[in-house]
C-alpha positions as a Python dict, from the first residue, in 0.01 Angstrom:
ca = {
    (1, 'M'): (0, 0, 0),
    (2, 'T'): (225, 161, 259),
    (3, 'S'): (235, 493, 77),
    (4, 'L'): (-144, 492, 41),
    (5, 'R'): (-189, 446, 414),
    (6, 'N'): (63, 719, 498),
    (7, 'D'): (-104, 962, 258),
    (8, 'A'): (-442, 880, 406),
    (9, 'E'): (-315, 968, 751),
    (10, 'R'): (-216, 1312, 622),
    (11, 'D'): (-549, 1352, 444),
    (12, 'V'): (-763, 1286, 752),
    (13, 'R'): (-628, 1613, 892),
    (14, 'A'): (-762, 1804, 592),
    (15, 'P'): (-963, 2121, 672),
    (16, 'G'): (-1287, 1951, 569),
    (17, 'S'): (-1253, 1660, 810),
    (18, 'S'): (-1397, 1610, 1157),
    (19, 'P'): (-1475, 1316, 1387),
    (20, 'G'): (-1797, 1254, 1196),
    (21, 'L'): (-1719, 1378, 845),
    (22, 'Y'): (-1436, 1378, 594),
    (23, 'R'): (-1459, 1624, 304),
    (24, 'A'): (-1179, 1714, 67),
    (25, 'G'): (-1094, 1752, -301),
    (26, 'T'): (-1261, 1917, -597),
    (27, 'G'): (-1460, 1792, -893),
    (28, 'E'): (-1772, 1581, -914),
    (29, 'P'): (-1906, 1487, -570),
    (30, 'L'): (-1843, 1133, -448),
    (31, 'V'): (-2014, 1021, -126),
    (32, 'L'): (-1858, 723, 55),
    (33, 'L'): (-2086, 521, 282),
    (34, 'H'): (-1924, 301, 545),
    (35, 'A'): (-2042, -34, 681),
    (36, 'P'): (-2271, -26, 988),
    (37, 'N'): (-2113, -13, 1335),
    (38, 'L'): (-1797, 142, 1191),
    (39, 'S'): (-1711, 496, 1077),
    (40, 'W'): (-1589, 691, 775),
    (41, 'H'): (-1233, 599, 871),
    (42, 'I'): (-1260, 263, 693),
    (43, 'W'): (-1219, 462, 369),
    (44, 'Q'): (-880, 604, 471),
    (45, 'P'): (-667, 382, 245),
    (46, 'V'): (-849, 490, -72),
    (47, 'L'): (-884, 861, 4),
    (48, 'P'): (-564, 985, -167),
    (49, 'E'): (-658, 825, -500),
    (50, 'L'): (-1016, 951, -486),
    (51, 'V'): (-948, 1303, -354),
    (52, 'A'): (-710, 1358, -646),
    (53, 'R'): (-1011, 1328, -881),
    (54, 'Y'): (-1332, 1415, -696),
    (55, 'E'): (-1482, 1612, -413),
    (56, 'V'): (-1498, 1330, -160),
    (57, 'I'): (-1758, 1338, 117),
    (58, 'A'): (-1732, 1053, 369),
    (59, 'P'): (-1976, 1102, 659),
    (60, 'N'): (-2058, 884, 954),
    (61, 'L'): (-2398, 730, 889),
    (62, 'P'): (-2706, 832, 1089),
    (63, 'G'): (-2716, 680, 1435),
    (64, 'H'): (-2337, 654, 1458),
    (65, 'P'): (-2104, 873, 1668),
    (66, 'H'): (-2083, 1239, 1558),
    (67, 'A'): (-2367, 1189, 1307),
    (68, 'P'): (-2736, 1278, 1279),
    (69, 'E'): (-2964, 1088, 1517),
    (70, 'F'): (-3157, 789, 1387),
    (71, 'R'): (-3424, 674, 1628),
    (72, 'D'): (-3711, 461, 1506),
    (73, 'P'): (-3907, 189, 1688),
    (74, 'E'): (-3894, -14, 1366),
    (75, 'P'): (-3573, 101, 1197),
    (76, 'S'): (-3526, 27, 829),
    (77, 'I'): (-3292, 115, 544),
    (78, 'A'): (-3567, 341, 406),
    (79, 'G'): (-3591, 526, 738),
    (80, 'M'): (-3216, 573, 748),
    (81, 'A'): (-3227, 711, 393),
    (82, 'D'): (-3491, 965, 503),
    (83, 'V'): (-3249, 1102, 764),
    (84, 'F'): (-2948, 1083, 537),
    (85, 'E'): (-3121, 1270, 253),
    (86, 'K'): (-3177, 1565, 485),
    (87, 'Y'): (-2815, 1549, 593),
    (88, 'L'): (-2697, 1557, 231),
    (89, 'E'): (-2911, 1865, 174),
    (90, 'E'): (-2750, 2032, 476),
    (91, 'L'): (-2412, 1956, 320),
    (92, 'G'): (-2529, 2116, -6),
    (93, 'I'): (-2539, 1790, -202),
    (94, 'E'): (-2837, 1716, -424),
    (95, 'D'): (-2692, 1417, -605),
    (96, 'A'): (-2352, 1252, -624),
    (97, 'H'): (-2165, 939, -718),
    (98, 'L'): (-2221, 693, -434),
    (99, 'A'): (-1995, 412, -314),
    (100, 'G'): (-2082, 198, -14),
    (101, 'I'): (-1965, -111, 169),
    (102, 'S'): (-2205, -365, 324),
    (103, 'G'): (-2505, -171, 459),
    (104, 'G'): (-2350, 142, 309),
    (105, 'G'): (-2390, -16, -33),
    (106, 'T'): (-2753, -93, 44),
    (107, 'L'): (-2811, 267, 150),
    (108, 'A'): (-2653, 381, -176),
    (109, 'M'): (-2910, 182, -374),
    (110, 'E'): (-3198, 319, -165),
    (111, 'L'): (-3071, 672, -231),
    (112, 'A'): (-3031, 592, -601),
    (113, 'K'): (-3396, 486, -612),
    (114, 'R'): (-3478, 838, -491),
    (115, 'G'): (-3276, 1004, -767),
    (116, 'R'): (-2978, 1097, -548),
    (117, 'A'): (-2714, 898, -739),
    (118, 'R'): (-2515, 974, -1051),
    (119, 'S'): (-2367, 625, -1024),
    (120, 'V'): (-2346, 353, -758),
    (121, 'V'): (-2069, 117, -651),
    (122, 'A'): (-2212, -125, -394),
    (123, 'I'): (-1939, -341, -238),
    (124, 'G'): (-2090, -653, -80),
    (125, 'P'): (-2425, -486, -6),
    (126, 'V'): (-2666, -623, 255),
    (127, 'G'): (-3020, -733, 174),
    (128, 'G'): (-2976, -924, -150),
    (129, 'W'): (-3078, -1258, -2),
    (130, 'P'): (-3403, -1425, -118),
    (131, 'A'): (-3723, -1417, 89),
    (132, 'G'): (-3710, -1650, 387),
    (133, 'S'): (-3331, -1663, 392),
    (134, 'L'): (-3153, -1749, 716),
    (135, 'D'): (-2876, -1500, 636),
    (136, 'P'): (-3018, -1204, 836),
    (137, 'D'): (-3027, -1406, 1161),
    (138, 'R'): (-2688, -1561, 1088),
    (139, 'I'): (-2531, -1219, 1037),
    (140, 'A'): (-2702, -1079, 1348),
    (141, 'D'): (-2581, -1373, 1557),
    (142, 'G'): (-2226, -1313, 1434),
    (143, 'F'): (-2240, -944, 1528),
    (144, 'V'): (-2376, -1024, 1875),
    (145, 'K'): (-2089, -1269, 1937),
    (146, 'Q'): (-1838, -1013, 1812),
    (147, 'H'): (-1986, -744, 2035),
    (148, 'K'): (-1962, -968, 2343),
    (149, 'L'): (-1604, -1065, 2257),
    (150, 'I'): (-1500, -700, 2228),
    (151, 'D'): (-1650, -626, 2570),
    (152, 'R'): (-1478, -926, 2732),
    (153, 'T'): (-1136, -853, 2584),
    (154, 'A'): (-1129, -473, 2612),
    (155, 'G'): (-848, -478, 2868),
    (156, 'I'): (-607, -684, 2658),
    (157, 'M'): (-713, -563, 2313),
    (158, 'P'): (-434, -300, 2273),
    (159, 'A'): (-165, -560, 2345),
    (160, 'V'): (-325, -818, 2116),
    (161, 'V'): (-367, -595, 1812),
    (162, 'A'): (-14, -457, 1846),
    (163, 'R'): (107, -779, 1679),
    (164, 'P'): (39, -806, 1303),
    (165, 'L'): (-28, -1181, 1300),
    (166, 'L'): (-271, -1150, 1589),
    (167, 'R'): (-445, -861, 1410),
    (168, 'R'): (-486, -1087, 1109),
    (169, 'Y'): (-643, -1355, 1328),
    (170, 'V'): (-867, -1118, 1526),
    (171, 'M'): (-992, -944, 1210),
    (172, 'R'): (-1022, -1257, 994),
    (173, 'N'): (-1403, -1234, 953),
    (174, 'S'): (-1392, -881, 812),
    (175, 'F'): (-1053, -862, 641),
    (176, 'R'): (-857, -1101, 425),
    (177, 'R'): (-532, -929, 527),
    (178, 'G'): (-606, -790, 869),
    (179, 'E'): (-240, -733, 943),
    (180, 'L'): (-251, -437, 702),
    (181, 'V'): (-497, -256, 929),
    (182, 'P'): (-301, -35, 1172),
    (183, 'A'): (-352, -123, 1538),
    (184, 'R'): (-501, 220, 1610),
    (185, 'E'): (-770, 158, 1347),
    (186, 'V'): (-858, -183, 1493),
    (187, 'L'): (-901, -14, 1831),
    (188, 'R'): (-1113, 261, 1670),
    (189, 'M'): (-1343, 0, 1517),
    (190, 'A'): (-1373, -182, 1848),
    (191, 'E'): (-1454, 144, 2025),
    (192, 'V'): (-1731, 234, 1780),
    (193, 'M'): (-1888, -111, 1802),
    (194, 'S'): (-1861, -133, 2181),
    (195, 'S'): (-2017, 213, 2219),
    (196, 'G'): (-2345, 55, 2114),
    (197, 'T'): (-2455, 375, 1939),
    (198, 'F'): (-2593, 189, 1640),
    (199, 'F'): (-2552, -174, 1741),
    (200, 'A'): (-2907, -237, 1869),
    (201, 'T'): (-3054, -63, 1564),
    (202, 'D'): (-2846, -277, 1329),
    (203, 'I'): (-2950, -599, 1502),
    (204, 'A'): (-3316, -493, 1494),
    (205, 'M'): (-3299, -423, 1121),
    (206, 'L'): (-3132, -758, 1053),
    (207, 'R'): (-3367, -968, 1264),
    (208, 'G'): (-3668, -782, 1128),
    (209, 'D'): (-3537, -822, 771),
    (210, 'R'): (-3581, -447, 717),
    (211, 'L'): (-3268, -401, 507),
    (212, 'T'): (-3444, -482, 181),
    (213, 'V'): (-3450, -209, -83),
    (214, 'T'): (-3787, -235, -255),
    (215, 'D'): (-3877, -119, -607),
    (216, 'L'): (-3524, -157, -739),
    (217, 'H'): (-3663, -103, -1088),
    (218, 'R'): (-3675, 268, -999),
    (219, 'V'): (-3293, 284, -983),
    (220, 'A'): (-3193, 474, -1296),
    (221, 'A'): (-2824, 533, -1219),
    (222, 'P'): (-2559, 286, -1340),
    (223, 'V'): (-2496, 28, -1064),
    (224, 'L'): (-2189, -184, -1007),
    (225, 'L'): (-2227, -476, -765),
    (226, 'A'): (-1869, -543, -658),
    (227, 'W'): (-1843, -851, -437),
    (228, 'P'): (-1529, -935, -237),
    (229, 'E'): (-1418, -1287, -323),
    (230, 'F'): (-1372, -1385, 42),
    (231, 'D'): (-1662, -1197, 200),
    (232, 'H'): (-1767, -1438, 476),
    (233, 'V'): (-2005, -1188, 639),
    (234, 'I'): (-2217, -1118, 329),
    (235, 'P'): (-2122, -1411, 100),
    (236, 'K'): (-2188, -1362, -268),
    (237, 'E'): (-2323, -1716, -305),
    (238, 'T'): (-2637, -1641, -100),
    (239, 'C'): (-2653, -1262, -62),
    (240, 'A'): (-2632, -1138, -421),
    (241, 'Q'): (-2920, -1329, -579),
    (242, 'R'): (-3200, -1075, -549),
    (243, 'F'): (-2987, -780, -654),
    (244, 'R'): (-2874, -961, -967),
    (245, 'A'): (-3232, -1060, -1050),
    (246, 'E'): (-3395, -722, -981),
    (247, 'L'): (-3116, -506, -1125),
    (248, 'P'): (-3067, -679, -1461),
    (249, 'D'): (-2878, -383, -1607),
    (250, 'A'): (-2628, -368, -1320),
    (251, 'E'): (-2277, -496, -1372),
    (252, 'Y'): (-2149, -764, -1137),
    (253, 'R'): (-1781, -809, -1050),
    (254, 'V'): (-1591, -1023, -803),
    (255, 'L'): (-1303, -842, -632),
    (256, 'P'): (-1030, -1108, -612),
    (257, 'G'): (-853, -1170, -285),
    (258, 'L'): (-1058, -929, -76),
    (259, 'G'): (-1259, -969, 244),
    (260, 'H'): (-1575, -798, 370),
    (261, 'I'): (-1416, -459, 450),
    (262, 'A'): (-1218, -448, 129),
    (263, 'T'): (-1048, -108, 156),
    (264, 'W'): (-761, -221, 378),
    (265, 'D'): (-708, -548, 190),
    (266, 'D'): (-625, -378, -139),
    (267, 'A'): (-671, 0, -150),
    (268, 'Q'): (-558, 32, -511),
    (269, 'L'): (-807, -227, -636),
    (270, 'V'): (-1098, -68, -447),
    (271, 'A'): (-1009, 287, -551),
    (272, 'G'): (-949, 176, -909),
    (273, 'T'): (-1286, 0, -921),
    (274, 'I'): (-1468, 312, -805),
    (275, 'I'): (-1277, 541, -1044),
    (276, 'D'): (-1336, 307, -1337),
    (277, 'W'): (-1710, 291, -1272),
    (278, 'I'): (-1751, 666, -1231),
    (279, 'T'): (-1554, 722, -1552),
    (280, 'R'): (-1771, 476, -1742),
    (281, 'A'): (-2090, 626, -1599),
    (282, 'A'): (-1982, 971, -1712),
}
C-alpha cells in the first residue's frame, strides 16, 4: 500500500495531468469517473497499476472545479452525460473502458447505454434503489450534515486530520480505513466539498430522484457491479436491487473489507478488479 501511494504521488505530476484532468500511459483507453463532490485525485492509489497497462484518463466531472460547466434547472445523470460526452470528444475519445465510483459508476452506465463503453466497472453506483425508496433523501441528508460539519470545523480540520486515528474517525462514513488517506488528501476533499461547486446540483439530483439510468437494456458492454462490503453511503442491501434486476447479464461482486470510496482502503484490490474485468471483456 505504501509504495502504491508513493508512486501515485509521482504520477500526478505526469505531463498529462492538471488540476482538472489526469492523463498518462499507453494502450486501450480507460476513463476513471470519481464520486460526486470529490475530484479525480481519489484514484491516485490505483494509478500506477492502471497506467502500466492502459491509457488512463481521469477527469473531474462536469460541474466540479477545473471541469466543464454543468448548469441545469433540473439536473440529471442524463444531462451530465450530455456534457461529458462532448468533453470526451474534445479529448479525442470515442469509446473507452469505464470505471466509476458512486455517481461516477452511474454515469459510466449512462455512457455505456449511449455506446461509449468497451466495458464498465461500477463500484457502488448510485440510483439502483427501487421506486419510492427513502435512500435518495437519506443520502442527501447525510451530505448536507457533512457539508455543514466541514464548514463549522474548517479552522481545526488541519490539526484534526494530522492524526491517523482521528482521520479514521472523521472519514468513517466514506472509508473503512481512513487512516490510510494522507492528511493532504482529506483536506483536498473537504475543500472541494466546501467550495459548493457541485454540492447544490448533487442534492437537487438526489432529492428529485434524477440519478436513475433508464433503458438499461440498451447497455451492450460487459458490466461489473462491484459493491464495497462496508459501503454505508450506498449500501448494497437496498441500493443494488434495480441494477441486478435490469442488468441480468452483469456480474455482481462484493469487495471485501472496503468502504464507499474504496480506492484508499485497498488499492491493489480495486486496481486488480478493474484489470481483471477489462481483460475478461477483451
